TORKOL-4160 file (C-alpha; in steps of 0.2 Angstrom, whole numbers, padded with zeros to 4 digits, m for minus):
176
<pt num="1" X="0000" Y="0000" Z="0002"/>
<pt num="2" X="0005" Y="0019" Z="m0003"/>
<pt num="3" X="0011" Y="0027" Z="0012"/>
<pt num="4" X="0004" Y="0044" Z="0002"/>
<pt num="5" X="m0012" Y="0038" Z="0002"/>
<pt num="6" X="m0026" Y="0035" Z="0017"/>
<pt num="7" X="m0044" Y="0035" Z="0025"/>
<pt num="8" X="m0046" Y="0046" Z="0042"/>
<pt num="9" X="m0061" Y="0052" Z="0051"/>
<pt num="10" X="m0063" Y="0071" Z="0046"/>
<pt num="11" X="m0058" Y="0085" Z="0055"/>
<pt num="12" X="m0069" Y="0102" Z="0056"/>
<pt num="13" X="m0056" Y="0110" Z="0046"/>
<pt num="14" X="m0061" Y="0097" Z="0031"/>
<pt num="15" X="m0075" Y="0105" Z="0030"/>
<pt num="16" X="m0073" Y="0117" Z="0016"/>
<pt num="17" X="m0063" Y="0103" Z="0005"/>
<pt num="18" X="m0079" Y="0092" Z="0007"/>
<pt num="19" X="m0093" Y="0107" Z="0002"/>
<pt num="20" X="m0082" Y="0110" Z="m0013"/>
<pt num="21" X="m0079" Y="0090" Z="m0018"/>
<pt num="22" X="m0098" Y="0088" Z="m0015"/>
<pt num="23" X="m0103" Y="0105" Z="m0026"/>
<pt num="24" X="m0093" Y="0098" Z="m0039"/>
<pt num="25" X="m0101" Y="0081" Z="m0039"/>
<pt num="26" X="m0119" Y="0089" Z="m0038"/>
<pt num="27" X="m0118" Y="0101" Z="m0050"/>
<pt num="28" X="m0112" Y="0086" Z="m0063"/>
<pt num="29" X="m0121" Y="0070" Z="m0057"/>
<pt num="30" X="m0138" Y="0081" Z="m0055"/>
<pt num="31" X="m0138" Y="0094" Z="m0066"/>
<pt num="32" X="m0149" Y="0086" Z="m0079"/>
<pt num="33" X="m0162" Y="0080" Z="m0065"/>
<pt num="34" X="m0163" Y="0096" Z="m0056"/>
<pt num="35" X="m0167" Y="0114" Z="m0058"/>
<pt num="36" X="m0148" Y="0118" Z="m0064"/>
<pt num="37" X="m0151" Y="0135" Z="m0057"/>
<pt num="38" X="m0154" Y="0128" Z="m0041"/>
<pt num="39" X="m0138" Y="0118" Z="m0041"/>
<pt num="40" X="m0130" Y="0134" Z="m0047"/>
<pt num="41" X="m0136" Y="0143" Z="m0031"/>
<pt num="42" X="m0130" Y="0131" Z="m0019"/>
<pt num="43" X="m0119" Y="0143" Z="m0008"/>
<pt num="44" X="m0102" Y="0133" Z="m0003"/>
<pt num="45" X="m0098" Y="0143" Z="0012"/>
<pt num="46" X="m0117" Y="0138" Z="0019"/>
<pt num="47" X="m0111" Y="0121" Z="0013"/>
<pt num="48" X="m0094" Y="0121" Z="0022"/>
<pt num="49" X="m0103" Y="0127" Z="0039"/>
<pt num="50" X="m0116" Y="0113" Z="0037"/>
<pt num="51" X="m0101" Y="0099" Z="0035"/>
<pt num="52" X="m0090" Y="0108" Z="0050"/>
<pt num="53" X="m0106" Y="0108" Z="0058"/>
<pt num="54" X="m0110" Y="0089" Z="0056"/>
<pt num="55" X="m0092" Y="0084" Z="0060"/>
<pt num="56" X="m0089" Y="0095" Z="0077"/>
<pt num="57" X="m0104" Y="0090" Z="0083"/>
<pt num="58" X="m0114" Y="0074" Z="0073"/>
<pt num="59" X="m0134" Y="0072" Z="0079"/>
<pt num="60" X="m0128" Y="0054" Z="0085"/>
<pt num="61" X="m0112" Y="0045" Z="0091"/>
<pt num="62" X="m0113" Y="0033" Z="0077"/>
<pt num="63" X="m0113" Y="0046" Z="0063"/>
<pt num="64" X="m0096" Y="0048" Z="0056"/>
<pt num="65" X="m0086" Y="0056" Z="0041"/>
<pt num="66" X="m0074" Y="0048" Z="0033"/>
<pt num="67" X="m0062" Y="0057" Z="0020"/>
<pt num="68" X="m0050" Y="0050" Z="0007"/>
<pt num="69" X="m0033" Y="0057" Z="0006"/>
<pt num="70" X="m0019" Y="0058" Z="m0005"/>
<pt num="71" X="m0004" Y="0065" Z="0005"/>
<pt num="72" X="m0013" Y="0079" Z="0016"/>
<pt num="73" X="m0026" Y="0084" Z="0001"/>
<pt num="74" X="m0042" Y="0078" Z="0001"/>
<pt num="75" X="m0050" Y="0068" Z="m0013"/>
<pt num="76" X="m0064" Y="0060" Z="m0008"/>
<pt num="77" X="m0078" Y="0058" Z="0007"/>
<pt num="78" X="m0092" Y="0048" Z="0015"/>
<pt num="79" X="m0105" Y="0048" Z="0026"/>
<pt num="80" X="m0111" Y="0034" Z="0039"/>
<pt num="81" X="m0126" Y="0035" Z="0050"/>
<pt num="82" X="m0139" Y="0024" Z="0058"/>
<pt num="83" X="m0152" Y="0020" Z="0044"/>
<pt num="84" X="m0167" Y="0030" Z="0046"/>
<pt num="85" X="m0178" Y="0022" Z="0032"/>
<pt num="86" X="m0197" Y="0014" Z="0039"/>
<pt num="87" X="m0191" Y="m0004" Z="0040"/>
<pt num="88" X="m0173" Y="m0002" Z="0047"/>
<pt num="89" X="m0169" Y="m0005" Z="0064"/>
<pt num="90" X="m0159" Y="0010" Z="0070"/>
<pt num="91" X="m0146" Y="m0001" Z="0081"/>
<pt num="92" X="m0145" Y="m0015" Z="0067"/>
<pt num="93" X="m0143" Y="m0005" Z="0052"/>
<pt num="94" X="m0131" Y="0008" Z="0044"/>
<pt num="95" X="m0132" Y="0018" Z="0030"/>
<pt num="96" X="m0118" Y="0026" Z="0019"/>
<pt num="97" X="m0129" Y="0042" Z="0017"/>
<pt num="98" X="m0113" Y="0052" Z="0007"/>
<pt num="99" X="m0100" Y="0043" Z="m0004"/>
<pt num="100" X="m0091" Y="0055" Z="m0016"/>
<pt num="101" X="m0074" Y="0054" Z="m0025"/>
<pt num="102" X="m0067" Y="0069" Z="m0035"/>
<pt num="103" X="m0071" Y="0065" Z="m0052"/>
<pt num="104" X="m0051" Y="0069" Z="m0057"/>
<pt num="105" X="m0046" Y="0055" Z="m0043"/>
<pt num="106" X="m0056" Y="0041" Z="m0048"/>
<pt num="107" X="m0049" Y="0022" Z="m0053"/>
<pt num="108" X="m0034" Y="0026" Z="m0042"/>
<pt num="109" X="m0042" Y="0016" Z="m0025"/>
<pt num="110" X="m0049" Y="0030" Z="m0015"/>
<pt num="111" X="m0065" Y="0024" Z="m0018"/>
<pt num="112" X="m0060" Y="0005" Z="m0011"/>
<pt num="113" X="m0052" Y="0013" Z="0003"/>
<pt num="114" X="m0066" Y="0023" Z="0008"/>
<pt num="115" X="m0078" Y="0009" Z="0006"/>
<pt num="116" X="m0067" Y="m0003" Z="0016"/>
<pt num="117" X="m0067" Y="0011" Z="0029"/>
<pt num="118" X="m0085" Y="0015" Z="0031"/>
<pt num="119" X="m0089" Y="m0005" Z="0030"/>
<pt num="120" X="m0076" Y="m0006" Z="0045"/>
<pt num="121" X="m0082" Y="0009" Z="0053"/>
<pt num="122" X="m0101" Y="0004" Z="0056"/>
<pt num="123" X="m0095" Y="m0014" Z="0059"/>
<pt num="124" X="m0086" Y="m0005" Z="0076"/>
<pt num="125" X="m0101" Y="0002" Z="0079"/>
<pt num="126" X="m0109" Y="m0014" Z="0080"/>
<pt num="127" X="m0120" Y="m0012" Z="0066"/>
<pt num="128" X="m0125" Y="m0028" Z="0056"/>
<pt num="129" X="m0130" Y="m0022" Z="0039"/>
<pt num="130" X="m0127" Y="m0008" Z="0031"/>
<pt num="131" X="m0138" Y="0002" Z="0016"/>
<pt num="132" X="m0134" Y="0013" Z="0002"/>
<pt num="133" X="m0148" Y="0022" Z="m0010"/>
<pt num="134" X="m0140" Y="0020" Z="m0028"/>
<pt num="135" X="m0148" Y="0025" Z="m0044"/>
<pt num="136" X="m0154" Y="0011" Z="m0053"/>
<pt num="137" X="m0147" Y="0018" Z="m0070"/>
<pt num="138" X="m0129" Y="0020" Z="m0062"/>
<pt num="139" X="m0122" Y="0004" Z="m0070"/>
<pt num="140" X="m0103" Y="0008" Z="m0065"/>
<pt num="141" X="m0107" Y="0008" Z="m0047"/>
<pt num="142" X="m0120" Y="m0004" Z="m0044"/>
<pt num="143" X="m0106" Y="m0016" Z="m0053"/>
<pt num="144" X="m0094" Y="m0011" Z="m0042"/>
<pt num="145" X="m0105" Y="m0013" Z="m0026"/>
<pt num="146" X="m0111" Y="m0030" Z="m0032"/>
<pt num="147" X="m0091" Y="m0035" Z="m0033"/>
<pt num="148" X="m0089" Y="m0026" Z="m0015"/>
<pt num="149" X="m0103" Y="m0040" Z="m0008"/>
<pt num="150" X="m0119" Y="m0028" Z="m0010"/>
<pt num="151" X="m0134" Y="m0034" Z="m0018"/>
<pt num="152" X="m0153" Y="m0025" Z="m0020"/>
<pt num="153" X="m0165" Y="m0029" Z="m0004"/>
<pt num="154" X="m0181" Y="m0024" Z="m0016"/>
<pt num="155" X="m0184" Y="m0008" Z="m0008"/>
<pt num="156" X="m0186" Y="0008" Z="m0019"/>
<pt num="157" X="m0190" Y="0027" Z="m0018"/>
<pt num="158" X="m0194" Y="0041" Z="m0028"/>
<pt num="159" X="m0192" Y="0060" Z="m0027"/>
<pt num="160" X="m0197" Y="0074" Z="m0036"/>
<pt num="161" X="m0184" Y="0080" Z="m0052"/>
<pt num="162" X="m0186" Y="0094" Z="m0066"/>
<pt num="163" X="m0188" Y="0081" Z="m0078"/>
<pt num="164" X="m0198" Y="0068" Z="m0068"/>
<pt num="165" X="m0197" Y="0056" Z="m0055"/>
<pt num="166" X="m0178" Y="0052" Z="m0049"/>
<pt num="167" X="m0179" Y="0035" Z="m0044"/>
<pt num="168" X="m0166" Y="0025" Z="m0031"/>
<pt num="169" X="m0164" Y="0006" Z="m0026"/>
<pt num="170" X="m0156" Y="0001" Z="m0011"/>
<pt num="171" X="m0144" Y="m0009" Z="m0009"/>
<pt num="172" X="m0136" Y="m0018" Z="0006"/>
<pt num="173" X="m0123" Y="m0030" Z="0011"/>
<pt num="174" X="m0121" Y="m0040" Z="0029"/>
<pt num="175" X="m0107" Y="m0034" Z="0039"/>
<pt num="176" X="m0108" Y="m0049" Z="0051"/>
C-alpha cells in the first residue's frame, strides 16, 4: 500500500474541501435531474458550515464522516450513520448516506479504501447490515458495489425532479 494515500475520520477543518467536492459532484451528477439554477445557487460557504457542524457535533455518536486523502489533499468523503428508513432497525442497520470521490481522482483506489473504511467503521459500531441508496441507472456504481458484496434488497423510492421522478434502489450488505 502506498503510504501517501489513506482514509481517516474527518476533522472540522475538512469542511470546506468536503463542501467543494460535494458541490462539484452535485453539479456534474444532478444537473439534468434538478433545476440547474438551484444547483448553481448552492452556497459553498453554507455547505462548509453544515459539514463543519456535522463533523464537530454529529446528531448521533455513530454518525461519522470519513475522508480519503492523497498526502494531505482530500480526494473523497463518505458519511455513515444509522439508517432511518421506515423498515430499518437503527441499532442494526447503518447507511452510507454520502459517498463521493473527486471525479479527477477516480480509479486510483480512493473509493475502495473509503468503502472499506466505511464498512469497518459501521462494523466497529456493532451494526449488522449496511444499506446504500443508488440510482438504478448508475451501472458502473452498481457493478462495483456488487463486486464488493452489495445486493439489492427490493426497496425503492422516488423524489420529484425537474424532468420527472428521480428513482433510487437500496443495496445492502451483511456486516456479521
